[in-house]
N, C-alpha and C positions, 0 to 999 in steps of 0.2 A: 485251173481250167479242167483238168482231168477229173477232179472230184465232182465238178458240176455236171460233167458228162456221166459219170457213174450215178449220180442222184437222178439225173433224167432217165437213164436206162432203168434204174430201179423203180421209178415211179410208173413208167410204162409197163413194166413187167408186173407190178403190183396191181395196176388197174386191170390188166388182162386176167390176172388171177381172181380178183374180186368179181369181175364180170362172168367168168366161167363158173364160179361158185354160185353166184346168183342165178345163173341159167340152170345149174344142176338142181337147185332147190325149186325152180319154177316148172321144169319140164316133167312130163310123165313118161316120155320115150326112154326106154332102157338103153338103146343104142347111143343116143345122145349123151346119156350119162356116162356111158363107157368111154367114149371119146373124150368127154370133158374131164374125166378123172385123170386120163393121161396128161391133159393140159395143166391141171393142178400140180401134178408131179413134176412136170418139166419146168413150170414156173417156179417152184420152190428151189429146184436145183439151180435155175438161172439166177435167182436172187442170192443164193449162197455163193455162186461163182462171182457175181458182180461184187458182192461184199468182200470176197477174199482177194479181189484185186487191189483193194485199199488197205486191208488188214493182213498182217503176217500170220499165216498158219502153216504148220508143218504137214497137214494132211490134204491141202486143197487138191493136189494132183491125183491123190488116191481116191477122194471123193468124186472127182470128175470121172475117173475111170470106172469106178463102181457104179455110178449112176448111168453111165453109157451102157454098161453091160446089163444091169438090172432094168433100166428104163428103155433099152433098145430091143433086147431080145425077148425077154419073158412077156412084157405086156403085148408085144406084137403077136405072139402065139396065142395068148389068152383072148386078146381082142378079136382075132380072126375066128376063134371058136365061138365068141358070143355073137358076132355079126352074122356068121353063117348058121347060128342056132344049133350048133353041135353037129351039123352035117359035114362029112369029109369029102 
């Protein structure tokens, strides 16, 4: 039962990732691409974390912490710069 839930979560995450990538390729708006690039990063991290729930890894916790640090702090700063077009 738990594995079916993981498969369902993985399919939903993968569908969101593919939809985001399709929108990145279709849109001409730079700001939309910036936001969707974060969506792609978070989707890949979520897929890894769902996968690590079923498979034994020794670095799952470290990857989650690194992704939270790199994916939470740095893109927020850079995205705010891109959205404001460099204004402070």
